[in-house]
py3Dmol code that shows the C-alpha trace and the ligand (Angstrom):
import py3Dmol

protein = """\
ATOM      1  CA  MET A   1      -0.023  -0.052   0.014  1.00  0.00           C
ATOM      2  CA  LEU A   2       2.681   2.487   1.028  1.00  0.00           C
ATOM      3  CA  LEU A   3       4.353   2.301  -2.400  1.00  0.00           C
ATOM      4  CA  ASN A   4       1.358   4.226  -3.890  1.00  0.00           C
ATOM      5  CA  TYR A   5       1.859   7.201  -1.695  1.00  0.00           C
ATOM      6  CA  TYR A   6       5.513   8.309  -2.483  1.00  0.00           C
ATOM      7  CA  LYS A   7       3.996  11.277  -4.511  1.00  0.00           C
ATOM      8  CA  GLU A   8       1.750  12.249  -1.602  1.00  0.00           C
ATOM      9  CA  ARG A   9       4.669  12.035   0.837  1.00  0.00           C
ATOM     10  CA  GLU A  10       6.629  14.347  -1.328  1.00  0.00           C
ATOM     11  CA  SER A  11       3.912  16.781  -1.567  1.00  0.00           C
ATOM     12  CA  TYR A  12       3.514  16.807   2.274  1.00  0.00           C
ATOM     13  CA  ILE A  13       7.106  17.451   2.562  1.00  0.00           C
ATOM     14  CA  ASN A  14       7.052  20.363   0.273  1.00  0.00           C
ATOM     15  CA  ASP A  15       3.720  22.068   1.006  1.00  0.00           C
ATOM     16  CA  GLY A  16       3.109  20.841   4.803  1.00  0.00           C
ATOM     17  CA  THR A  17      -0.307  19.660   3.600  1.00  0.00           C
ATOM     18  CA  ILE A  18      -1.961  16.915   1.422  1.00  0.00           C
ATOM     19  CA  MET A  19      -5.369  15.793   0.874  1.00  0.00           C
ATOM     20  CA  LEU A  20      -6.355  12.113  -0.164  1.00  0.00           C
ATOM     21  CA  ASN A  21      -9.721  12.071  -1.888  1.00  0.00           C
ATOM     22  CA  GLN A  22     -12.350   9.502  -1.310  1.00  0.00           C
ATOM     23  CA  HIS A  23     -11.013   7.160  -3.948  1.00  0.00           C
ATOM     24  CA  ASN A  24      -7.308   7.390  -3.253  1.00  0.00           C
ATOM     25  CA  ASN A  25      -7.521   6.820   0.624  1.00  0.00           C
ATOM     26  CA  ILE A  26      -6.005   4.936   3.357  1.00  0.00           C
ATOM     27  CA  PHE A  27      -9.423   4.221   4.726  1.00  0.00           C
ATOM     28  CA  THR A  28     -12.109   1.945   3.208  1.00  0.00           C
ATOM     29  CA  GLN A  29     -15.771   3.224   2.360  1.00  0.00           C
ATOM     30  CA  THR A  30     -17.030   0.985   5.066  1.00  0.00           C
ATOM     31  CA  GLU A  31     -14.578   2.412   7.711  1.00  0.00           C
ATOM     32  CA  LEU A  32     -15.570   5.958   6.753  1.00  0.00           C
ATOM     33  CA  GLN A  33     -19.112   5.148   7.010  1.00  0.00           C
ATOM     34  CA  ASN A  34     -18.618   3.573  10.406  1.00  0.00           C
ATOM     35  CA  LEU A  35     -16.539   6.513  11.593  1.00  0.00           C
ATOM     36  CA  GLU A  36     -19.463   8.879  10.625  1.00  0.00           C
ATOM     37  CA  LYS A  37     -21.976   6.670  12.274  1.00  0.00           C
ATOM     38  CA  LEU A  38     -19.931   6.470  15.722  1.00  0.00           C
ATOM     39  CA  ALA A  39     -18.914  10.195  15.594  1.00  0.00           C
ATOM     40  CA  ASP A  40     -22.455  11.496  15.138  1.00  0.00           C
ATOM     41  CA  GLN A  41     -23.301   9.757  18.558  1.00  0.00           C
ATOM     42  CA  LEU A  42     -20.882  11.729  20.509  1.00  0.00           C
ATOM     43  CA  PRO A  43     -22.084  14.550  23.080  1.00  0.00           C
ATOM     44  CA  PHE A  44     -21.065  18.044  21.748  1.00  0.00           C
ATOM     45  CA  GLU A  45     -20.077  21.009  23.520  1.00  0.00           C
ATOM     46  CA  HIS A  46     -19.994  24.579  21.992  1.00  0.00           C
ATOM     47  CA  VAL A  47     -16.495  26.167  21.608  1.00  0.00           C
ATOM     48  CA  GLU A  48     -15.780  29.760  20.847  1.00  0.00           C
ATOM     49  CA  ILE A  49     -12.110  30.006  22.001  1.00  0.00           C
ATOM     50  CA  GLY A  50      -9.469  27.487  20.895  1.00  0.00           C
ATOM     51  CA  ASP A  51      -6.533  26.272  22.686  1.00  0.00           C
ATOM     52  CA  ALA A  52      -4.216  28.954  21.102  1.00  0.00           C
ATOM     53  CA  ASP A  53      -6.833  31.565  22.319  1.00  0.00           C
ATOM     54  CA  GLU A  54      -7.991  31.846  18.765  1.00  0.00           C
ATOM     55  CA  PRO A  55     -11.611  32.693  18.022  1.00  0.00           C
ATOM     56  CA  ASN A  56     -13.537  29.721  17.049  1.00  0.00           C
ATOM     57  CA  TYR A  57     -17.374  28.968  16.576  1.00  0.00           C
ATOM     58  CA  LEU A  58     -18.192  25.338  16.299  1.00  0.00           C
ATOM     59  CA  GLU A  59     -19.453  22.297  18.113  1.00  0.00           C
ATOM     60  CA  VAL A  60     -16.992  19.787  19.228  1.00  0.00           C
ATOM     61  CA  GLY A  61     -17.310  16.026  20.434  1.00  0.00           C
ATOM     62  CA  ARG A  62     -14.410  14.766  22.369  1.00  0.00           C
ATOM     63  CA  LEU A  63     -12.698  11.381  21.970  1.00  0.00           C
ATOM     64  CA  ILE A  64      -9.136  11.789  23.413  1.00  0.00           C
ATOM     65  CA  THR A  65      -8.293  14.833  25.214  1.00  0.00           C
ATOM     66  CA  ASP A  66      -4.847  16.144  26.043  1.00  0.00           C
ATOM     67  CA  ILE A  67      -5.070  18.611  28.925  1.00  0.00           C
ATOM     68  CA  ASP A  68      -1.983  17.181  30.691  1.00  0.00           C
ATOM     69  CA  LYS A  69      -1.647  13.987  29.011  1.00  0.00           C
ATOM     70  CA  PRO A  70      -3.658  11.867  26.629  1.00  0.00           C
ATOM     71  CA  LYS A  71      -6.997  10.653  28.024  1.00  0.00           C
ATOM     72  CA  ILE A  72      -9.786   8.677  26.214  1.00  0.00           C
ATOM     73  CA  VAL A  73     -13.242  10.083  26.944  1.00  0.00           C
ATOM     74  CA  ASN A  74     -16.723   8.898  25.784  1.00  0.00           C
ATOM     75  CA  GLN A  75     -15.081   5.393  25.807  1.00  0.00           C
ATOM     76  CA  THR A  76     -17.712   3.373  24.268  1.00  0.00           C
ATOM     77  CA  ILE A  77     -17.642   5.431  20.915  1.00  0.00           C
ATOM     78  CA  SER A  78     -13.996   6.551  21.130  1.00  0.00           C
ATOM     79  CA  LYS A  79     -12.556   3.150  21.489  1.00  0.00           C
ATOM     80  CA  GLN A  80     -14.324   1.983  18.260  1.00  0.00           C
ATOM     81  CA  VAL A  81     -13.237   5.011  16.425  1.00  0.00           C
ATOM     82  CA  ILE A  82      -9.567   4.626  17.710  1.00  0.00           C
ATOM     83  CA  GLY A  83      -9.665   1.037  16.554  1.00  0.00           C
ATOM     84  CA  ILE A  84     -10.338   2.119  12.861  1.00  0.00           C
ATOM     85  CA  VAL A  85      -7.996   5.008  12.647  1.00  0.00           C
ATOM     86  CA  SER A  86      -5.100   3.309  14.464  1.00  0.00           C
ATOM     87  CA  SER A  87      -5.151  -0.192  12.922  1.00  0.00           C
ATOM     88  CA  LYS A  88      -1.755  -1.611  11.916  1.00  0.00           C
ATOM     89  CA  GLU A  89      -2.087  -0.626   8.326  1.00  0.00           C
ATOM     90  CA  LYS A  90      -2.950   2.996   9.204  1.00  0.00           C
ATOM     91  CA  MET A  91      -0.315   3.522  11.642  1.00  0.00           C
ATOM     92  CA  GLU A  92       2.265   2.065   9.042  1.00  0.00           C
ATOM     93  CA  PHE A  93       0.928   4.952   6.622  1.00  0.00           C
ATOM     94  CA  TYR A  94       1.321   7.585   9.187  1.00  0.00           C
ATOM     95  CA  LYS A  95       4.905   6.577  10.053  1.00  0.00           C
ATOM     96  CA  PHE A  96       5.839   6.214   6.354  1.00  0.00           C
ATOM     97  CA  LEU A  97       4.346   9.899   5.733  1.00  0.00           C
ATOM     98  CA  LEU A  98       6.292  11.364   8.753  1.00  0.00           C
ATOM     99  CA  ASP A  99       9.213   9.045   8.390  1.00  0.00           C
ATOM    100  CA  LYS A 100       9.047   8.220  12.112  1.00  0.00           C
ATOM    101  CA  PRO A 101       9.551   4.769  13.644  1.00  0.00           C
ATOM    102  CA  GLU A 102       6.860   5.271  16.306  1.00  0.00           C
ATOM    103  CA  LEU A 103       3.746   7.443  16.612  1.00  0.00           C
ATOM    104  CA  HIS A 104       0.936   7.953  18.948  1.00  0.00           C
ATOM    105  CA  ILE A 105      -2.452   9.540  18.717  1.00  0.00           C
ATOM    106  CA  ARG A 106      -2.564  12.095  21.429  1.00  0.00           C
ATOM    107  CA  ARG A 107      -5.787  14.032  20.886  1.00  0.00           C
ATOM    108  CA  MET A 108      -9.008  13.230  18.863  1.00  0.00           C
ATOM    109  CA  GLN A 109     -12.039  15.378  18.406  1.00  0.00           C
ATOM    110  CA  TYR A 110     -15.052  15.741  16.048  1.00  0.00           C
ATOM    111  CA  ASN A 111     -15.752  19.120  14.711  1.00  0.00           C
ATOM    112  CA  VAL A 112     -19.118  19.833  13.639  1.00  0.00           C
ATOM    113  CA  MET A 113     -19.714  23.314  11.854  1.00  0.00           C
ATOM    114  CA  ALA A 114     -22.981  24.667  10.709  1.00  0.00           C
ATOM    115  CA  GLU A 115     -23.522  27.844   8.732  1.00  0.00           C
ATOM    116  CA  ASN A 116     -21.273  30.697   9.835  1.00  0.00           C
ATOM    117  CA  CYS A 117     -19.052  28.460  11.823  1.00  0.00           C
ATOM    118  CA  PHE A 118     -15.287  28.845  11.581  1.00  0.00           C
ATOM    119  CA  VAL A 119     -11.894  27.903  13.109  1.00  0.00           C
ATOM    120  CA  GLY A 120      -9.579  31.058  13.465  1.00  0.00           C
ATOM    121  CA  LEU A 121      -6.051  31.169  12.250  1.00  0.00           C
ATOM    122  CA  HIS A 122      -3.860  29.097  14.738  1.00  0.00           C
ATOM    123  CA  LEU A 123      -0.922  26.818  15.180  1.00  0.00           C
ATOM    124  CA  ASP A 124      -1.416  23.223  16.538  1.00  0.00           C
ATOM    125  CA  THR A 125       1.830  23.223  18.443  1.00  0.00           C
ATOM    126  CA  ASP A 126       0.308  25.967  20.589  1.00  0.00           C
ATOM    127  CA  SER A 127      -1.901  23.223  22.069  1.00  0.00           C
ATOM    128  CA  ASN A 128       1.012  20.688  22.304  1.00  0.00           C
ATOM    129  CA  PRO A 129       4.528  21.580  21.012  1.00  0.00           C
ATOM    130  CA  ASP A 130       4.972  17.748  20.207  1.00  0.00           C
ATOM    131  CA  TYR A 131       2.063  17.539  17.634  1.00  0.00           C
ATOM    132  CA  LEU A 132       3.632  16.807  14.410  1.00  0.00           C
ATOM    133  CA  VAL A 133       0.598  16.235  11.924  1.00  0.00           C
ATOM    134  CA  ALA A 134      -3.075  16.866  12.223  1.00  0.00           C
ATOM    135  CA  CYS A 135      -5.320  14.285  10.291  1.00  0.00           C
ATOM    136  CA  VAL A 136      -8.643  15.608   9.378  1.00  0.00           C
ATOM    137  CA  VAL A 137     -11.134  13.026   8.006  1.00  0.00           C
ATOM    138  CA  GLN A 138     -13.955  14.716   6.282  1.00  0.00           C
ATOM    139  CA  LEU A 139     -17.206  12.942   7.372  1.00  0.00           C
ATOM    140  CA  GLY A 140     -19.705  15.344   5.951  1.00  0.00           C
ATOM    141  CA  GLY A 141     -19.641  16.640   2.447  1.00  0.00           C
ATOM    142  CA  ASN A 142     -22.847  18.521   2.035  1.00  0.00           C
ATOM    143  CA  PHE A 143     -21.563  22.039   2.667  1.00  0.00           C
ATOM    144  CA  ILE A 144     -20.283  25.300   0.919  1.00  0.00           C
ATOM    145  CA  GLY A 145     -17.408  27.216   2.254  1.00  0.00           C
ATOM    146  CA  GLY A 146     -15.312  25.806   5.139  1.00  0.00           C
ATOM    147  CA  ASP A 147     -12.086  25.787   3.319  1.00  0.00           C
ATOM    148  CA  TYR A 148      -8.985  24.496   5.059  1.00  0.00           C
ATOM    149  CA  VAL A 149      -6.177  27.117   4.462  1.00  0.00           C
ATOM    150  CA  VAL A 150      -2.535  26.623   5.330  1.00  0.00           C
ATOM    151  CA  TYR A 151      -0.016  29.217   5.480  1.00  0.00           C
ATOM    152  CA  GLY A 152       3.792  29.354   5.782  1.00  0.00           C
ATOM    153  CA  GLY A 153       6.809  27.498   4.472  1.00  0.00           C
ATOM    154  CA  GLY A 154       7.723  30.426   2.174  1.00  0.00           C
ATOM    155  CA  ILE A 155       5.210  29.569  -0.365  1.00  0.00           C
ATOM    156  CA  PRO A 156       1.706  31.070  -1.074  1.00  0.00           C
ATOM    157  CA  PRO A 157      -1.292  29.920   0.994  1.00  0.00           C
ATOM    158  CA  ARG A 158      -2.771  26.342   0.184  1.00  0.00           C
ATOM    159  CA  SER A 159      -6.564  26.338   0.165  1.00  0.00           C
ATOM    160  CA  LEU A 160      -8.159  22.985   0.345  1.00  0.00           C
ATOM    161  CA  SER A 161     -11.855  22.444  -0.280  1.00  0.00           C
ATOM    162  CA  PRO A 162     -12.467  19.080   1.720  1.00  0.00           C
ATOM    163  CA  THR A 163     -14.778  16.673  -0.220  1.00  0.00           C
ATOM    164  CA  LYS A 164     -16.767  13.918   1.670  1.00  0.00           C
ATOM    165  CA  PHE A 165     -14.491  11.093   2.839  1.00  0.00           C
ATOM    166  CA  SER A 166     -11.308  12.972   2.018  1.00  0.00           C
ATOM    167  CA  VAL A 167      -8.386  13.027   4.618  1.00  0.00           C
ATOM    168  CA  ILE A 168      -6.084  16.049   5.032  1.00  0.00           C
ATOM    169  CA  PHE A 169      -2.626  15.540   6.586  1.00  0.00           C
ATOM    170  CA  SER A 170      -1.452  18.936   7.752  1.00  0.00           C
ATOM    171  CA  ASN A 171       1.972  19.620   9.490  1.00  0.00           C
ATOM    172  CA  CYS A 172       1.250  21.264  12.798  1.00  0.00           C
ATOM    173  CA  LYS A 173       4.159  23.744  12.419  1.00  0.00           C
ATOM    174  CA  TYR A 174       2.197  25.528   9.814  1.00  0.00           C
ATOM    175  CA  GLU A 175      -0.744  28.026  10.659  1.00  0.00           C
ATOM    176  CA  HIS A 176      -4.002  27.198   9.254  1.00  0.00           C
ATOM    177  CA  GLU A 177      -7.701  28.062   9.574  1.00  0.00           C
ATOM    178  CA  VAL A 178     -11.105  26.977   8.476  1.00  0.00           C
ATOM    179  CA  THR A 179     -12.961  29.625   6.701  1.00  0.00           C
ATOM    180  CA  LYS A 180     -16.639  30.300   7.508  1.00  0.00           C
ATOM    181  CA  VAL A 181     -19.151  27.708   6.386  1.00  0.00           C
ATOM    182  CA  LYS A 182     -21.552  29.488   4.049  1.00  0.00           C
ATOM    183  CA  SER A 183     -24.260  26.816   4.051  1.00  0.00           C
ATOM    184  CA  GLY A 184     -24.693  23.116   5.085  1.00  0.00           C
ATOM    185  CA  MET A 185     -22.906  20.995   7.693  1.00  0.00           C
ATOM    186  CA  ARG A 186     -19.179  20.483   7.728  1.00  0.00           C
ATOM    187  CA  LYS A 187     -18.104  17.497   9.886  1.00  0.00           C
ATOM    188  CA  SER A 188     -14.540  16.250  10.485  1.00  0.00           C
ATOM    189  CA  LEU A 189     -12.796  13.945  12.734  1.00  0.00           C
ATOM    190  CA  VAL A 190      -9.368  15.388  13.681  1.00  0.00           C
ATOM    191  CA  PHE A 191      -6.582  13.750  15.548  1.00  0.00           C
ATOM    192  CA  PHE A 192      -2.947  14.478  16.147  1.00  0.00           C
ATOM    193  CA  LEU A 193       0.043  12.339  16.010  1.00  0.00           C
ATOM    194  CA  SER A 194       3.141  12.616  18.167  1.00  0.00           C
ATOM    195  CA  THR A 195       6.157  10.428  18.981  1.00  0.00           C
ATOM    196  CA  ASN A 196       5.628  11.574  22.642  1.00  0.00           C
ATOM    197  CA  ASN A 197       2.939   9.687  24.433  1.00  0.00           C
ATOM    198  CA  GLY A 198       3.526  11.040  27.941  1.00  0.00           C
ATOM    199  CA  LYS A 199       2.796  14.526  29.612  1.00  0.00           C
ATOM    200  CA  ASN A 200       1.776  17.352  27.449  1.00  0.00           C
ATOM    201  CA  SER A 201       4.965  19.256  27.119  1.00  0.00           C
ATOM    202  CA  ARG A 202       3.200  22.751  27.075  1.00  0.00           C
ATOM    203  CA  ILE A 203       2.569  22.053  30.738  1.00  0.00           C
ATOM    204  CA  ARG A 204       5.616  23.072  32.752  1.00  0.00           C
ATOM    205  CA  GLU A 205       6.427  22.107  36.247  1.00  0.00           C
TER     206      GLU A 205
END
"""
ligand_1 = """\
1
LIG
Fe -5.638 23.148 13.785
"""
view = py3Dmol.view(width=600, height=400)
view.addModel(protein, "pdb")
view.setStyle({"model": 0}, {"cartoon": {"style": "trace"}})
view.addModel(ligand_1, "xyz")
view.setStyle({"model": 1}, {"stick": {}})
view.zoomTo()
view.show()
């Protein structure tokens, strides 16, 4: 499987971000359908300020929190979701993409954005300096707006319009935002990978 993705890895290294579409994907259709079914059952909280104090406006379902260290919450649903996204095959892909011998999922959440929702410009490493990549699995496709825009790296901004069941991998050292959803419902499962599985190094003694 990995041999098919050398080009994508090169793009990731050059641009800091890639998007795999529904048909060129590490997840099967059944897995993606199951992820959507499971995530839709999570309880939601309304969020207006992000971890980096950036303005946000969206509903968030929690699967793994990373306040001082990773903690699985809403376990009945979350353990099934984690089983899908961290299967042996998926972990091999993440390690290949990042060229790391070992990786851990540190944080996972489900972001649901209705009309006028957005995520302000931020750096994921402000939440945890050890985050390497954000994986964004797009589980809803019936929306307009809500582009994922990545800045930095000495090249022009890259704007991705996520389609249903696409997956974005985005380097956590690059600033990014999600533009306002103009209509419909944008639903994405987001998780962060790191080589560190211990204490959140943002927290100082
Ligand atoms: Fe982010």
